[in-house]
C-alpha positions in Angstrom: -2.9 1.0 34.9 -4.8 0.1 31.8 -3.3 0.4 28.3 -5.4 2.3 25.8 -6.9 0.1 23.0 -4.7 1.7 20.4 -1.5 0.8 22.3 -2.8 -2.7 22.8 -3.2 -3.0 19.1 0.3 -1.7 18.4 1.8 -4.0 21.0 -0.1 -7.0 19.5 1.2 -6.1 16.0 4.7 -5.7 17.3 4.6 -9.2 19.0 3.3 -10.7 15.7 6.1 -9.0 13.8 8.7 -10.4 16.2 7.2 -13.9 15.7 7.5 -13.4 11.9 11.1 -12.3 12.1 11.9 -15.6 13.8 10.3 -17.6 11.0 11.2 -18.2 7.3 8.9 -15.7 5.6 5.4 -14.6 4.7 3.1 -14.9 1.7 0.5 -12.4 0.5 -3.1 -13.6 0.4 -6.4 -11.8 -0.3 -9.9 -12.1 1.1 -13.1 -10.7 -0.4 -15.4 -9.5 2.3 -18.8 -7.7 2.6 -19.8 -4.6 4.6 -20.4 -6.3 8.0 -17.2 -8.3 7.8 -15.3 -5.2 6.8 -16.6 -3.3 9.9 -15.5 -6.2 12.2 -12.0 -6.2 10.6 -11.8 -2.4 11.1 -12.9 -2.9 14.8 -10.0 -5.3 15.3 -7.6 -2.6 14.3 -7.1 -4.4 11.0 -5.4 -7.3 12.7 -8.0 -10.2 12.4 -10.8 -11.6 10.4 -14.0 -12.1 12.4 -15.3 -15.5 13.5 -17.3 -17.3 10.8 -21.1 -17.5 11.0 -22.7 -20.9 11.6 -23.5 -21.1 7.8 -19.8 -20.4 7.0 -17.8 -23.5 8.3 -14.7 -22.5 6.2 -12.7 -19.4 5.7 -11.4 -19.1 2.1 -8.4 -16.8 1.6 -7.4 -16.6 -2.0 -4.0 -16.4 -3.7 -4.5 -13.6 -6.1 -6.1 -10.2 -6.3 -7.9 -11.0 -9.6 -9.9 -13.9 -8.0 -10.7 -11.9 -4.9 -12.0 -9.0 -7.0 -14.2 -11.4 -9.0 -15.7 -12.8 -5.8 -16.3 -9.3 -4.3 -17.9 -8.2 -7.6 -20.0 -11.3 -8.4 -21.1 -12.3 -4.9 -20.8 -9.5 -2.3 -22.4 -6.8 -4.5 -25.5 -9.0 -5.0 -25.8 -10.0 -1.3 -28.0 -8.1 1.1 -26.0 -9.4 4.1 -22.9 -7.8 2.5 -24.7 -4.5 2.1 -24.5 -5.0 -1.7 -20.9 -4.0 -1.4 -17.6 -5.9 -1.6 -14.1 -5.2 -0.4 -10.9 -6.8 -1.4 -8.4 -7.2 1.5 -4.7 -8.0 1.2 -2.6 -9.3 4.1 0.6 -11.3 4.8 0.7 -14.5 6.7 3.5 -16.7 7.9 4.6 -19.3 5.4 5.3 -21.8 8.1 1.7 -21.7 9.3 0.2 -22.1 5.8 2.2 -25.2 5.1 -0.4 -27.3 6.9 -3.0 -26.4 4.2 -3.1 -27.3 0.6 -3.9 -24.9 -2.2 -7.3 -25.7 -3.8 -8.1 -24.9 -7.4 -11.8 -24.5 -7.7 -12.5 -23.4 -11.3 -10.1 -21.6 -13.6 -6.4 -22.0 -13.1 -6.2 -18.7 -11.1 -9.2 -19.6 -8.9 -6.9 -20.8 -6.1 -7.7 -20.6 -2.4 -7.0 -22.2 1.0 -9.7 -23.9 3.0 -9.3 -22.9 6.7 -11.8 -24.6 9.0 -13.7 -22.0 11.1 -12.4 -23.5 14.3 -8.8 -22.7 13.1 -9.5 -19.0 12.3 -8.3 -17.6 15.6 -5.0 -19.4 15.2 -4.8 -18.2 11.5 -5.3 -14.6 12.7 -2.4 -15.0 15.1 -0.1 -15.7 12.1 -1.1 -12.6 10.1 1.9 -10.3 9.7 1.2 -6.6 10.1 -2.3 -5.3 9.2 -5.0 -6.3 6.9 -5.3 -3.7 4.1 -8.4 -2.8 2.1 -7.3 -2.4 -1.5 -10.5 -2.2 -3.4 -14.2 -1.5 -2.9 -17.1 -2.3 -5.3 -20.8 -1.6 -5.0 -23.7 -3.4 -6.6 -26.7 -1.9 -8.3 -28.8 -2.2 -5.1 -26.2 -0.4 -3.0 -27.9 2.5 -1.2 -25.1 3.9 0.9 -23.0 6.9 0.1 -21.3 6.4 -3.2 -18.2 8.4 -2.4 -17.2 7.9 1.2 -13.9 7.8 2.9 -12.4 4.6 4.1 -9.7 4.5 6.7 -7.4 1.6 5.8 -4.8 1.0 8.5 -4.0 4.6 8.9 -4.4 5.7 5.3 -7.5 7.4 3.9 -9.0 6.5 0.5 -11.9 8.0 -1.2 -13.7 5.1 -2.8 -16.1 5.9 -5.7 -18.8 3.7 -7.2 -16.4 2.2 -9.7 -14.4 0.7 -6.9 -11.3 2.6 -7.9 -9.3 4.7 -5.4 -9.7 8.3 -6.2 
């Protein structure tokens, strides 16, 4: 008997939550993503970030929403590969796993991020607690898609307007 994909996703999340309960805690991180990456996150059931492209040897989760929103606004909205659209995601990850990485400050004091080698991303995904949530969407001036579409974010629906604010 095969288990439907939805149930597999629910079982996977339950197993990850059980692993978390055995540990010391979790931290909140953010990741700015473009349209293609968002679609792959959605296809994973909001449980994993997709593998990096060859030109992306590092995954850079950031420590605060402000920095993630800056990246989404300044980079993703100007990038054709991102569909001229950026999303800010928020997720929790086990503290014990993140202890192996150092926080990097790469500009202003709040420009803090972790540098996760691409080959470690699958293991990183296994330590995500719960689901990845989309908390903001921003569109650039060259964005040609629907300007008021509905996103499904881990079971919740949000109407996202051109300003990037949830309406």
